[in-house]
N, C-alpha and C positions, 0 to 999 in steps of 0.2 A: 255708449262710451266704452272705450277699450281699457282693458286692464293693463298694468304696467308691463306684463310679460307677453303680451299678445303677439308681438312680432316673432319672438323666439318660438312661441307655441305654433304659430302658423308655419314656420320652417319645419318644425318637428312633424306637424301633420302632413305636410307635403311629402316629406321623406317617407313616412309610413305609408301614405296612400299609394306611392309608386313602388313600394316594396323594398326600399333601400335598407338592407341589413335585416329585413324582417323574416324570422323563421317561418317555415311553412306551417299553415294551420292557425295562425294568429288572426283573429277577427279584429279589424281596425274600426273601433267605434268612433274615433274622431271624425271619420268621413261624414257622420251625421250631425256634427256640431258645427255651428257657425264659426268660421275661422277666428273671429275676434274673441271668442269665448272658450277656445280650446284650453284645457288645463295647462298652466305654466308652472314654473318652479319645480319641474320634475327631475332636475339634474341629479338630485341626491340619490336617485335610484341607480345611477351608473356605478356607484361605488358600494351599493348595498350587498352585503354578504347574504346570499340566499340560503340561510341555515333553516332546515326544516325541523319540526318538532318530532320527538320520539313517538313511534307508533302511528305515523302518518298512514301507512298502508292499511292498518286496522280501521282507522277512521273512514277511509275511502270505501273499504269493504263493507262497512255498516250500511251502505246504500246498495240494495239489490238491483241489478240491472233488469229492467222489464221491457220487453219488446211491445210497443204500443202499435197494434195491428188491427184496427177496426175493419169490419167488412164494408168495402166501398163498392162492391160489385153492382149494387142496385142504383148507383148514381148515373146520371146521363153524362154525355160527353161535355156538355156545357157546365154541369155541376163540378166535374173534375177540373175544368178550367178555372172556375170560381175558387175552388180549393187552392189551386196553384197560386193565384194572385193573393189570396188571404194569407197563405203561409209566407209568401214573400214579404208582405207587410208585417206579419208577426215576427219575422227574423229581424226586422228593423227595430221593433219594440224590444227584442232581446238585447240588441246592441245598445240602444239608448238607455235601457235600464242599467247596464253595466257602467255606463258613464255616470249615471246618477249614484250608483252604489259605491264606486271605488274611485277616489281621486287618482289621476295619472294612470288610468286603466291601461291604455295602450303601451305606455313605457314599461309598466310592471308586467303585463302579459308577455311582452317581448322578452324580458329577462327570464320569466318562468319557462317560456318555450325553449330558451337556449340552455336551460339547466340540464346537466347530464350526470347527476349524482345517482346513487344506488336506488333511491326512491323516485326516480324521474317519472315513471308511469303513474304512481300514486299522486304525485304533486300535480301533474297535468290534469288528472281526473278530479282531484279535490278542488283545484282552482276553478275548474269549470262548474262543479256542483255549487260552489259558494259565490260565484260571480266575483271573485276577489280572494285576497289572502287571509280573510278572517273567518273562523269556524262559526257558523250560525248556530250550531248545537252547543258550543262551548263558550257561551257568553262573549262571542265575537273575539275570542282569543286568536292571536296571530299564529297560523300554522306554518308560515314561511316569512322570513324577513324580520320578524321581531318588532314591528312598529304597531302602535295602537290604532284602532279604528276610530275615526272621528264620530262623535255621537250623532251628528247630523248627516252622516255619510258624505256625499259630495254635493248636497243641496245648498250648502253654505260655505263661505271661506273657512279655511282651517285654522285661522289665527284669531277667532272671535274672543273678544274680552267680555267681561260681565256687562259692561255698558252697551256693547254691541248686541248682546242677547236681549237686553231690555228694549233697545231701540227696535229690533226686529219684531218683538212681541207686540209693540205699540203701533206698528205700521201695517195698515190693511193690505198694502201692495205686497209687502214682504211676507205676510202670513197667507197670501193667496195660494190655493192648492197648486196652481199651474205656473209658478215662477221659481226660478233659481235665484239665489241671493249671491251677488258678487260685489267686488270692489271696483270703483271707477279709477281713472287716472290719478285722482286726488286722494285715493284711499278710502273714499266714502262708500258706504253700503248702498247698493241699488238692487231693485227687483228686475229681473230679466225674464220676460214671458217665455214659456216653452216654445211658442211659435217662432220667437226670435232665436233663442239659444239653440234649439234643435231644428232650426229652419230647414237645413238640407234633408234631414231624416224625415221630418213630418211631411215635407213636400213630396218626397219619393213614396212614402207610405200612402199619402192621399192619392197619388197616381194609381197605385195598385188597387186601392179600394174602388176608385172610379172604373178601372178596367173590370173588376169583378162585378160591379153594378151593371155594366154594359152587357156582360155575359149571362147574367141570371135572368130567368123568366119569372122570378118571384118578386112581386111588386113591393112587398113589405121589406124584404132584404135590400132591394135596390134603393129604396127611399132612405133606409138607415145608412147604407154605405156612402151614399152621396152626401148626406148630412154630416156623417162622421168625418169624411174627407174635408168638408168645409170647416168643421170644428178644429181639426188639426192646424189649420192656418189662421184661426181667429181666437183660439183658447176659450170659446164659448161652446160648452158641451151640452147645454140644456136641451136644445131641440133634438139632437141626435140621441140623447139618453131617453127622451120621451118616445122617439120612434123605435129605439131598440126594444122597449117594452112590448111593442106590437109585432115584432118580427116573428113570423111563424113559417119556417122554411126547413127543408131537409138538411141544408147546409146552414150552419149558424156560426157567428163569430162574436166574440167579446174582445174589444181592442181599444187601448188608450190608456190614459193615466187614471188610476183608480185608488188603490189602497195607500194608506199613509204609514204603514208599519215600518218602512225603511228609515223614515225620519225619526231617529231616537232622541233627537234634541227637543223638538216641539210636537211632532206628530202633525205637522201642517202640510207637508208636501206629498203630492200624489205620484206614485211610481208607475212607470209604463209596464203593461203586460198584455198578453194575447192568449186567447183560447180559441182554437179553430176546431169545430166539432161537427158531427153528424147526429141528428136527432133520431129518437125512436118515437114516432108519433103515437103509436098504440100505448106504450108505457106512459107517455106524458099525459095522454087523455085519461088514463086510469086515476091519475093524481089530481086532475083538474079541479075536482070538487073540494079538495082540501082547502083551497083558498077561501071558500065560503065560511070556514070556521074561524077565520082571523078576527072579524069583528066581535064574535062571542068571546074569544080568548082575551082580546084587549079589555073588554068590559069586565072580565073576571080575574084580571091580574091581581096579585096580592099587593095592591098599591092604592093609596087614597084616590078617590074619583077625580079630584082636582088635577091630578098629575097624569091621568089616562089620556091617550091620544085617540079619541073616539072618531075623529074626523079624517084620520089618515086614510089614503086610498087603499083599496083592498083587491085590486085586479090581480096582482101577484101571480102571473103565469108561472107554471112549473115545467121545466124541461128535463127529461131524462135523455142524456146524450152519451156518445162515445167520443173520447178525445182523439183527434188526429194529430194536432201539434200544439205545443204551448211555448211561450217565450216570455222573458222579462221577469217581473217580480214573482210570479207564480212558480217559476222554474228554479229559483235560487233556494237551495237548501231543501226544506220539506215541501213535498209536492201536494198541491191542492186537490181535494177530492170533490168539492162542491163550492159554490159561491152564491152570494146574494147581492145583486147590484141593481141599479146604480146607487151610489152613496149620497147623491144630491137630495137633500131633504125636500126640495121643491118638487122633485119628481115623486118622491115617496108620499108626500102629502096628496098629490094629484092622482097617482096611479098605483102606489105601493111599490113593490120591487119584484124582480124576476129571480126565481130560484132555479139554479142549474146544477144538476147532479151528474157527475161523470162516472158512469157505471163501470166502465172497464178499469179505471184507476181505482175505484172503490173495491172492486172484486180482487184486484191484485193485492191491495193492502190487507184485506181480510185474510186471504189465503196465506200470504207470505209472512204476515206480521201479527195481526190481532189474534187469530186462533192459536198460533204457537205461544204467544204471551199468556193467554188465558190458561193454557194447559200447565203452565208453570206456577202462576200466582193466584189462581182462583180455587177456592175450596172445591174438591172433586164432587161433592154433593150438589154444587150449583153449576158445575161446568156444562151441564146439559142445557142451561139457559142461554148460552152464548151462541148466537146464530147470525148469519149474514143479513137476514131480513131486519133484525133489530138494529144492526149497525147502519144499514141503509136508512131505517126509520129515524134514528136519532140524527143522522146527518141531514136528512130532509128538514126535520123540525128545528134543528139548529139554524139552518138558513132561513126558515120561515120566521124564526124569532128575532132575527136581525131587523125585521120590519115591524116589530111590535115594541111597545113601550115608548119612553120619551125620545124625542128627536129635536125639534125646534123648541127653544125655551124663551121665556121672558123672565129675566132676573133683575129686580130693582128697576123695572121699566125699560130694560135694555134687551133688545132682541138678539138672541145668540143661538148656539147649538150645543148639544152635549159634547160633541167632538172638540169644540173650541174651549169649553170650560174645563174638561178633564185633561186636555193637553197630552203630555207624554204617557199618562196612565190610561188614556182612552182605549187603546188597542187591547190591553189586558182586560180591562173591565167589561168592554163590549163583548169580547170573546167568552168571558165567564158568564155574562148574562145570557148569551145565545145558547151556550152549553146547558146551563141550568134550566133555562126556560124551555129549551127543546125537550128535555126530559119531562118537565112539568106539564108541557102541552099534551104529550101522549097520555100520561096518567089521568090528567083532568078530562080530556075528551073521552077516554075510555070509560071513566066513572060516570060521566054524564050521558053516555050512550049516543054521542053525537057522530062518531065515526066507527067503522068496523076495523078492528085490529086482530092480529093473530091470537088464537086461543092461548091463554097463559101469559098475555103481554105484561101483566103486572109483575111477573117474575123475569120474563125474557128481557124486558127492556132495562131494568136496573142492573142486572148482572152484566149484560153486554156493555152497558155504560161504564160500569166499574172497570172492566177489562180495557175499555177504550181510554180511560184516564192513564193507565200505565203506558199505553202506546203514545199518547200525546205528550206526557210529561218528559219523555225521552228526547223530545225536540230541544230541550234546554230550558232551564228555569228563567233565563233572561229573555227568552223569546215569548211573544205575546200569548201564543197558544199553550206553550209549556207552563208559563206563569198561571194562566187561567185554570189549567188542570190541577196545578199544585194547590191553588186556592180551594178548589172543589174537594180535592182529596183530603186535605188537612181539616177543612171545615166539617165534612161528613164524618171523618174519623173522630174528631174532637167531640162531636155532638151525638155520636152513636148511630149514625146512619149506615156506616160500614164498620166491620169488626175485623180485628187481626188476631190470628192464632199464633202465639209465640212458638209452640211446639213444631208446627208444620211450616211456619213462615208464609202462610196463605191467608187470603182475605175473602170475606163473604159480605153479602148485603143483609142487614137487619130489616126485613120487610115491614115490620111494624113502625120503625123509626125513620125509615128512609124518606118517605114523602114529606112528613112534617119538617124535617131538617132541611130538605131541599127547598121547601117553600120559604123557610126562614131566611136562607141565604139569598134566594131570589128577591125577597122584599128588600134586603139590605142593599143589593146592587141596584135595584130599580130606584130606590129613594135617592141614592147618591147621584144617579144619572139625572133624575127629575129635578134635583136641587143644584145640579152642576157643582157638586161638592168635591173639589179637588183634594182637600185635606182628608176627607173620609176615604176617597179612593186610594190615596197614598197609604193610609193607615191599614186598610184591608190588605193591600199588597205586602206591606211590611210584616203584618202578623201571620199571614197564611201562605204567601208565595215563597216558600222555602222547602228544603229537602229534609224531612225527618229521617231518622236513622232507619226506621222500618221500611220506608220507601226506598232509601238508598240501598239497603240490603236486598230488597226485592229486585231492584233494577240491576244489581250486580249479577243476579242469576239469569239475566236475560241477554247477556253479552253475545251469545251465539246466534241470537235472533236479529235479523236486520232491523235497523232503526227506521229506515224509509226506503224509497225506491228511487232509482235514476232512470228516467224514461229514455228509450231509444225509439225514434219515430220511424217505423218500418217503411211508410210510404214516402218519407222525406229524409232519407239517410244522410247523416252528417250535419243536419240543421239543428 
């Protein structure tokens, strides 16, 4: 069914598609949306005063430009062709995510591109970084235009009432991961599948994936690409997720709708993203044995046995890769260094999940951000314990930990999932769980002698972890990762796991208290996930996800250090 403004929207889309009045360099995302669902009601942007916030240039400069230039010289001609097709599909994910993130994206991007104020370059760059006009580090504050971001981004109509919200939460179609919620001609809420809403984009992306499948001589990659192309057109991602777990190829891709962080209203909707990578088989093989520790870790979690997920799959392949191109959710704001997918609990129950660590992005962040931060805020006596190996190690075990602990639940006889029960708190709680458990994993495995770690890991890991919290909390207290790190920092500080020296303004780890406090926090988070306790999750966030003065003072001394990076893909310039 068409929305009331669909005809006007179709005219707007046609004008944009042929370039009518469109400034050079504007990506038209509406070309990937079915005409009847293109955003309408965008006329208000015609009269919008594009006033920018003070200090916009400094905000943009907080993202250090990094040339992403992995060595592709060892790839065959056909593998280069595969990369080209995958990047083309990834660019479509980039555009469709913009349509998910920002209502009236095309109309607004056109206005921004035509802006010619003193901070023109900063505005162009920051709009690109944030996939819209809201600062992802500053509680989604508008940095241009002055209008508020909708909690549910563009996944839902912008005029929702309280009754509408209740109706959405009670409707399985409208809570589905792969639907947009819109109004029909009668003003009633309807769920529109991604395959319908983004029909043109998903059809074109599917073509690129099938082209790549025809070019590759890797059977596992071809099987996944063909299945994922089918999934784009059916909204059924299970088979392709299962096949993605088995992909073992020099060229690998992760592409589709995955994370729900963008949906700040309910946390129901999956956002499009893409990672196009080349693997390092030797480094990946070194870590392959780590997955064997997962069943032991699950059995030893600080959680009642009745809540442990002892039957969850533990294949959990690990890939060390270099990023070639990224698009969509992962590219908006803070750049991903590693991920653990798929999120489908059916796949996790059967096979576990795949952990992918992007080595070139991780190295860039350690050199440009983490080490300079540590030199300012860490007690000089402990600075020796900050090293890239421990940063890599915690990132790895963070991702491994997403596959541990509660997943599918039965509450009062009702089958459900942690994600559905914790709703808008889920992203923060799950990120806190993975951070804390990742640290706990390393210490527990080291103490049990189950894996070999670097000499002195019992000091290297906690201090690098402490420095890492300062890096992540700078992402913004209202962002899931930033909130999760604020929870950890405040909890550890309140319970004596870390200490603050007022004279120097620096922090240190109390090695005697650190692990007991860490385990106490881990238990709290695991219990609220196991019980699907939304109220407990809200209470933890309320109590600990805030900015204490000592942390604010420390962050103020880091202003000259980049907050994150902005990737420029050398092999695919301009994309």
